C-alpha positions in Angstrom: 107.7 23.6 -84.2 109.1 26.2 -81.8 106.9 28.2 -79.5 105.7 31.5 -81.1 107.6 34.5 -80.0 106.3 38.1 -79.6 107.5 40.8 -82.0 110.2 43.3 -81.0 109.3 46.0 -78.5 108.5 49.0 -80.7 110.3 52.4 -80.4 108.5 55.4 -78.8 107.2 58.3 -80.8 106.3 60.8 -78.1 102.6 60.1 -78.5 101.8 61.4 -75.0 104.4 64.2 -74.7 103.5 66.8 -72.1 100.5 64.8 -70.8 99.8 63.8 -67.2 98.6 60.2 -67.1 97.1 58.5 -64.1 97.2 54.7 -64.1 95.4 52.6 -61.4 96.7 49.2 -60.3 100.1 49.9 -61.8 102.2 47.8 -59.4 103.5 44.4 -60.3 104.2 43.0 -63.8 100.8 43.2 -65.5 99.0 45.5 -67.9 99.0 48.4 -65.4 102.7 48.7 -65.1 103.2 48.1 -68.8 100.9 51.1 -69.5 102.7 53.3 -67.0 106.1 52.3 -68.5 104.9 52.8 -72.1 103.2 56.2 -71.2 106.5 57.4 -69.7 108.4 56.2 -72.8 105.9 58.2 -74.9 106.8 61.4 -73.1 104.1 61.5 -70.4 104.4 62.4 -66.8 102.8 59.5 -64.9 101.1 59.1 -61.6 100.6 55.5 -60.5 98.4 54.0 -57.8 97.8 50.6 -56.3 96.5 49.0 -53.2 99.8 47.2 -52.5 102.1 49.7 -51.0 105.4 47.7 -51.3 104.8 46.7 -54.9 103.8 50.2 -55.7 107.1 51.5 -54.4 109.0 49.0 -56.4 107.1 50.0 -59.6 107.9 53.7 -58.9 111.6 52.8 -58.6 111.6 51.0 -61.9 109.8 53.9 -63.6 112.4 56.3 -62.2 115.0 54.9 -64.6 112.7 56.0 -67.6 111.5 59.3 -66.2 114.7 60.4 -64.7 112.9 60.9 -61.4 110.6 58.9 -59.2 106.9 59.4 -60.3 104.2 60.2 -57.8 102.9 56.9 -56.4 99.7 57.0 -54.4 98.3 54.1 -52.4 94.7 53.8 -53.4 91.9 51.2 -52.8 89.4 51.9 -55.6 86.6 50.5 -53.4 87.0 53.5 -51.0 85.8 56.9 -52.2 88.2 58.7 -49.9 91.2 56.9 -51.4 90.0 57.8 -54.9 89.5 61.5 -54.0 93.0 61.5 -52.5 94.5 60.0 -55.6 93.1 62.8 -57.8 93.8 65.6 -55.4 97.5 64.5 -55.2 97.7 64.0 -59.0 96.1 67.4 -59.7 98.6 69.1 -57.3 101.3 68.0 -59.9 99.3 69.0 -63.0 95.8 68.7 -64.5 95.0 65.1 -65.3 95.0 64.6 -69.0 94.6 60.9 -69.2 93.1 58.3 -66.7 93.7 54.6 -67.3 91.3 52.5 -65.2 93.2 49.3 -64.9 92.2 48.1 -61.4 90.3 44.8 -61.4 89.9 41.5 -59.6 89.4 38.1 -61.1 89.0 34.6 -59.7 87.3 31.4 -60.6 84.1 30.0 -59.0 81.1 28.2 -60.3 78.0 30.3 -59.8 76.3 27.6 -57.8 79.2 27.7 -55.2 79.8 31.5 -55.4 79.2 33.5 -52.2 77.7 37.0 -52.1 81.1 38.2 -50.8 83.0 36.8 -53.8 80.5 38.3 -56.3 80.4 41.7 -54.5 84.2 41.9 -54.2 84.8 41.4 -57.9 82.1 43.8 -58.9 83.2 46.5 -56.4 86.8 46.5 -57.6 86.3 45.9 -61.3 83.1 47.8 -62.1 82.3 50.2 -59.2 86.0 51.1 -58.8 86.1 52.0 -62.5 83.0 54.1 -62.0 84.4 55.9 -58.9 87.6 56.8 -60.7 85.8 57.8 -63.9 83.4 60.0 -61.9 86.3 61.7 -60.1 88.2 62.3 -63.3 85.1 63.7 -65.1 84.4 66.2 -62.3 87.8 67.6 -63.0 88.0 67.2 -66.8 84.6 68.6 -67.7 85.2 72.2 -66.5 88.5 72.2 -68.5 86.7 70.6 -71.5 89.6 68.2 -72.1 90.7 64.7 -71.1 90.8 61.1 -72.1 89.8 58.0 -70.1 90.7 54.4 -71.1 89.1 51.5 -69.3 90.4 48.0 -69.1 87.6 45.5 -69.9 87.9 41.9 -71.2 86.7 39.8 -74.0 84.8 37.9 -71.3 82.4 40.9 -71.4 81.3 39.3 -74.7 82.2 35.7 -74.4 81.4 32.9 -72.1 83.8 31.0 -69.8 82.9 28.7 -67.0 83.6 29.9 -63.5 83.8 33.6 -64.6 80.2 34.9 -64.1 81.3 37.6 -61.6 84.3 38.7 -63.6 82.4 38.6 -66.9 79.5 40.5 -65.5 81.8 43.2 -64.1 83.7 43.6 -67.4 80.4 43.7 -69.4 79.4 46.4 -67.0 82.7 48.3 -67.7 81.9 48.2 -71.4 78.4 49.6 -70.8 79.7 52.2 -68.4 82.3 53.2 -71.1 79.6 53.7 -73.8 77.2 55.7 -71.6 79.8 57.9 -69.9 81.3 58.6 -73.3 78.0 60.0 -74.6 77.7 62.2 -71.5 81.3 63.4 -71.8 81.4 64.1 -75.5 79.9 67.6 -75.3 82.9 68.6 -73.1 85.3 67.2 -75.7 86.3 64.3 -73.5 86.8 60.8 -75.0 86.2 57.5 -73.1 87.1 54.2 -74.6 88.0 50.7 -73.4 90.2 47.8 -74.4 89.1 44.2 -74.1 92.2 41.9 -73.9 91.8 38.2 -74.4 94.9 36.7 -72.8 97.9 38.8 -71.6 100.5 36.7 -69.9 102.2 37.8 -66.7 103.4 36.1 -63.5 100.3 37.0 -61.4 98.0 35.5 -64.0 100.1 32.3 -64.0 99.8 32.1 -60.2 96.0 32.3 -60.1 95.2 30.2 -63.2 95.9 26.5 -63.8 98.5 25.5 -66.4 95.8 23.4 -68.1 93.4 26.4 -68.5 96.3 28.7 -69.7 97.3 26.1 -72.3 93.7 25.8 -73.5 93.2 29.6 -73.7 96.6 29.9 -75.5 95.5 27.3 -78.1 92.5 29.5 -79.0 94.8 32.4 -79.9 95.4 32.8 -83.7 99.1 33.6 -83.1 99.5 30.6 -80.8 100.6 32.7 -77.9 99.3 35.0 -75.3 99.8 38.8 -75.7 102.6 40.5 -73.9 101.3 43.1 -71.4 103.0 45.8 -73.5 101.0 44.8 -76.6 97.9 45.7 -74.7 99.5 48.9 -73.3 100.3 50.0 -76.9 96.6 50.0 -77.8 95.8 51.9 -74.6 98.4 54.5 -75.5 96.9 54.8 -79.0 93.5 55.4 -77.5 94.9 58.0 -75.2 96.8 59.8 -77.9 95.8 62.4 -80.6 95.7 59.5 -83.1 92.3 58.5 -81.7 90.6 61.9 -81.6 87.4 60.6 -83.2 87.1 57.4 -81.2 84.8 57.5 -78.2 82.4 55.0 -76.5 84.2 52.2 -78.3 85.6 48.9 -76.9 88.6 47.7 -78.8 89.3 44.0 -78.7 93.0 43.4 -78.1 92.8 39.8 -79.2 93.9 37.2 -81.7 91.3 34.8 -80.4 89.0 33.0 -82.7 85.3 34.0 -82.4 
């Protein structure tokens, strides 16, 4: 039996036409870049950020072919409040931020008995507290305008157990809780906040930091017999950011074919 193949890449439908979309951790080949690319294809003006300056520049050049011009690319370490403020100040100099996609996160594998405080704190600071910092900065600008959408990138590990992932799972469960509580606070200002929880989206960086054996095991659990393409997760994020999801807030959407 041949290996399962992903479906064709779907055409765009201008779901985000006229919107300014900020995407964190958009460099490289993962979900963040896929979201920025898909948002641009759907008619959005995008602002991308990442902590890796060289890769961020490369991502901006790739997006220039879609947008017709190089998007604003801001180096931002989400563990630093000053960087987060600079990101939003520079984005808002272009146009009011309509959509924020919190994609920045850090994984890793370590048994809890061997995990250091530094390993734990680093994952939590990027994946959870970084999401909080960016969400807070966005809300301070969106609430006075009574408009805006935030989509957070969580993980099925916020629900499910996997050895060696206690720090990452705790961070992503925190992102889910943050999403729900922030959504209730933001709803009176007509702002929606949701999250996606992917199971397994394959890209080169994941392959570098995960063993072939574990990737094979995780892939076997998927109902379609393959990992998701990053753009398949990006499509759901775009949906949540669009006017097709106007009554969805505080929800975590599992982007997964994984058996329970």
